[in-house]
N, C-alpha and C positions, 0 to 999 in steps of 0.2 A: 208716563209719570212714574217717579220713585214712588216705592213704597215703606221707604224707611226714611223718617226726617232727621234722623240725627246718626251719624257714622262715629264711631269712637275706637278708635286703637289703642289698645292696652287695657288689660283687666286688674290690673292692680286698686289702689285706693283711690287717685284721682279719676281714673278712667269711671270707675265703677261710680264714685260718688256723682259725677256727671251723670251719669246713667240714669240714676235713682231718680237726682233732681228733673230729669227731662221727662221721663215716663211720667213722674207722679204730676205733671202738667198737661198728660195728654199725647207728649210725643210717641212717634214708632221709633224705636232704637236700638241698632244693629252694634254690639259689640266685639271687635274684633281680637284675637292674641293667640298665636299661634302655638305659645309653650302653657296657655290655659289660666285660670284665675288662680291670682296670687303668688304668681311663679316666680315673679322675683322678689322684691326687696320687703314687698307686701306681705310676703309668704314667711317672716321673719318670726323672732319668739319675744322680742322685749315689749310692746306696747305700752310704753311711756307716754301720756297722754300731760304733759306739763307746761303751765303759763311760764311766760316773760314775766321778770321781776315786774312787781307794780310801782313804776318812778318813771320818770320822761317818756310820759303816756305819747303815744303815736296812732297815725292809723294802721300801723302792723301791730302793734300790741292790742289794740281794740279791734280787730280782724279775728284774731286769735281767741282772745275771751269770748267775743261772739259765740265764736264755731267751738269752744267747751261748755258755755253754757246751753247752746242747742244739744250739744252731744247727749244726755240723757234721755231725752224725747225722742232725738232722730234714731237712737240706735231700738228704743224701746218698738218704734215703729217699725221697723225695719225685721227685728225678731217675730213680730206679729205677723207682719206681711209675709216672710219665708218660712215660718218656723221654725226656725235653726238661731244657737247661741252665738251671741258677738263676743262675749265673755268683758261685757263692758260693765264699770263699777267706778261709780266716784268715790275712791276711799281715802282720798288724800295722800299728803307726802310730807316727809321728815327730812331735815338737812342738818349737818351737826353747823354750832357756832363756835369757830374757831377760837377767839379771841376778844376782847373789850370792847375794841373798836367795829368789830362785825357786829358786835352784840347791840349795839348803839342804833347801827347801819339797818339790821332788821327792826329795830322797835320802829324805826322812824318810816320803816316800809310796811310795818302794820298799819299806822295810821294813814298811810296812803293808801292802802288798798281796801280802807274803809270805803272810802270815797269812789276808789278806781272802777274796784270790782262791784259797787252799787249795790252793796248787802246780801249778794249773791253767794259770797264766801267768803273766807276770813282768812286772813295769814298774821298767825298768832306766835308770839316766842313765849315757849311753855317749858319747864323743867322736864330735860331726858327722862326723867326717872316715872312720869306720866305713862309712860312707854316700856315698861318693864321688861327685858331680856330680849327685846327688838329693837331699841333706840338704837342709833351709830354712837360711837364714842364721842364726847363732848369735851372739848377742854376747858369750856366752860359749866358745862351741866348746863347748859340750854340746847335746845333744838328749834329751828324754824316749821312751824305745822301750820299746813295751808290745806284747806279744805276744798281746794280748783281741780287739784291734780287727779286726774280717774287712771286707770289702767284698761289695756285694749288687748284681748286675745289675738292677733294679728290676721292669724290663718281662719280663724272660725269667723272672723269679722268678714274678713272679703268674701266668704262662702255665704254667708247671711246677707250680706249686702248683695251679691251675684243672685242668691236665691229670690231676694225679693224685687229686682229689675225683671228676671224672668216671671216671677208671680204676676208682674203688670204687664205683659205682652213683651216683653223685651227679650233680644235671641242674643245668645252669647256661643258664636265662633271660634274655630281656629282659624278659618280663611272665607273668605269671600270678598264680592266687589263693592266698595264703597258706594254709598247712595246720599244725595241730601247734603246738609253740614257735616262737616269732618272735624273732628277733634283729635288731636294726636295728644296721649297721653303715656309716652313709650319707654318714662324712666331714663337711665342713663345714658343707653344706647342710644336713643332717639335726641338726645342732649349732644351727643359727638357726633351724631347726622347733621344736628341743626346746626353744630358749628363748622363743619365741613362745608356744607352748603354757603353757609356765610363767608366762608374763608377767615373766621377769627373764631379764638373762644368765647361760649357763652355759658358753658357748664361743663360737667366732667361728672364723673362717679368717686364715690370715696367706697372703697369695703369698710365694711364691720361684722366683728365675729361675737357671737352670743354665745352663751348655754342656759339650758333648763334643769334644775334642780328639783329631784322628791324632796318637798318639806311643803308641808300645810299652813299656810298660813292668809287664807284667803281674805280674812275680815280686817288685817290689818294695813296700816299706811305703807306704798312704796317709799322707800330710801334713795336719795342723794346724796352720796358722801366719795372721796377723792375721786371722783370724774365719773363712776361709775350710778347705772341704773339699777337696783334691784327691787323689782316688781313680785308682790304675791300675786298670783291668778286664782281663779275663784275653781280651777281642777286640781286643788293640793300640788301645785307644783310652785317654784320660784324661778322667773327669769331673770338673767342678768347679762350685763353688756352696758359699753361693747366698742370694741379697737375703733380707731376714724385711719382709714388708710388710704393714702392718695396713690400710691405705687404698690403693686400686685401686680403678679402675674397670673394664679388662679383665681378668679371671681369667688368660687365656693368652695375654696380649702379652708380647714381650719389647721391651727399652725402654736408653736410656743406663745405667742401674740395672746391667745384665748388661753390659754392654761394660765398667765400671769393674770389675765382680768380674773379668771375664777378664783385663783390664790387671794387674790386681793378683796375677793368679795367677802371671803371666809373671814378675814381679819375684821376688816369694817362688820360684819354682820356675824356675832359668831353664832348664832343662831342657825347659820346655816352649814357650820364650820363641817362637820360631819355627813351634810346629804349628798345623796348618791348623785350622781349627772346621768341624766337622761338621756339628753339630745345637745349636741353641739352644729353650730350652723353658723353660714360665713353666706355674704349675699354683699350687693353693691348698688349705695343709695344715690338718688340724682340730686345731685349740688347745683342750683344755677350759681350762674358769677356772682349773684346780686347777694345770694343766701340767703334771698327769701323765694316763696312759690313765684314761679313764670305762670304768668297768667294773660290771655289776650289773643288778638286778632295774630293770624300768621303770619308774616312779614312778606310781599309779595307775591300770595295764594289768595285771593279771593272766596269764600266761603269756608274756608279754614282755619282753625284754632291752635293752640296751645295750652295745655295742662300740666305742667311738669315740677320738676325741682321739690318735691317735697321734702327729702333730707332725712330728717330726725322729725318732722314733724307733720307727717302728711297724714296720718289717723286722726292726729289733733285739729287740724285745717279740714279734712275732710266734708264735713257736713256743710260748712260756711263757700269753700271753695266750689261744689258743687251746685250751690244756690247762686252764685255770680255768675257762674259758667253758662248755667240754663237762664240768665237774665240776658245776656250775650249772645249767645248762640239762639236763641229763640226769640227773643223779643227784641234785640238789638239795642239792649238797654246796658251800658257800661258802667257798672257798679264797683269796680276793680279798684282797690287802691293804689295810688301811685308807683310805691316802691314794689310793688307785685307785676305790673305792667311786664312786657316780654321785653317792653324799650330798657327797661331798667337794666336790664344783664347784655343790650350790646353795647 
């Protein structure tokens, strides 16, 4: 008789989120990862939990919204059970508005957000002067300020989640025999292996480089400008990133592409112009062919499931991904949006 109800391959955000949802429902869980907790892209620096634009609403946007709304209570529970910090904070985000057309569109979206976000968060057009010394330069003098966006310290969060799983009796090991139902949350290499098994591409890895600067802006909103995320963390640092590189030789090396990101970030946000770089990071994020998370049964392998393809939104989607995968794996209930199903990437 199996002593483990669910075996999960991968101790990144999706694997740990599934493990947490399963142990909370009383399942016995084993997580296997030869490299340890958060060893892949879940061990990065940025941690931007940002929503889709509040318009053209669909199941994908609704799923992400639900997950972002769940996040505050979710991470508070994880911190309580594990006794470890996650770095979570719903501090909002600023985006510059570049011209009059964009200004009108932003105001329209503000109206839509009032309905679509159900009064749980705001998407507002505000004068950049409301955020002196921090708001990015804006040609119109206005910025979008949304209060749904949150920040996360990926490394802290991964270890807090692992600690919570273990506190509930879950087992996290580098190697073991699989038992029970099996969930594959193995990141970009898992997508490549799945592609090889099927004989056609279903996903790949996209390298990203980011940096951590010493600057205390812990209570300020994050910025998104010039394609860059600039994220103040609770520990007196600011993370900036990232590149998106489909072609790469070394998945963990940093090069001139990151130096360009740092230079651009210092222009976008003069407050960090002289801030010292304390760490540079590079890693590969799993991107499914559908550009959405890949969730569901593993084709041709009864009792096996896939939770992969978090790409840039893994931590934001994690709470809800864990719940729908636990529904499927433990109870046989499929509550996964059509666009997220494994079949969407086949």
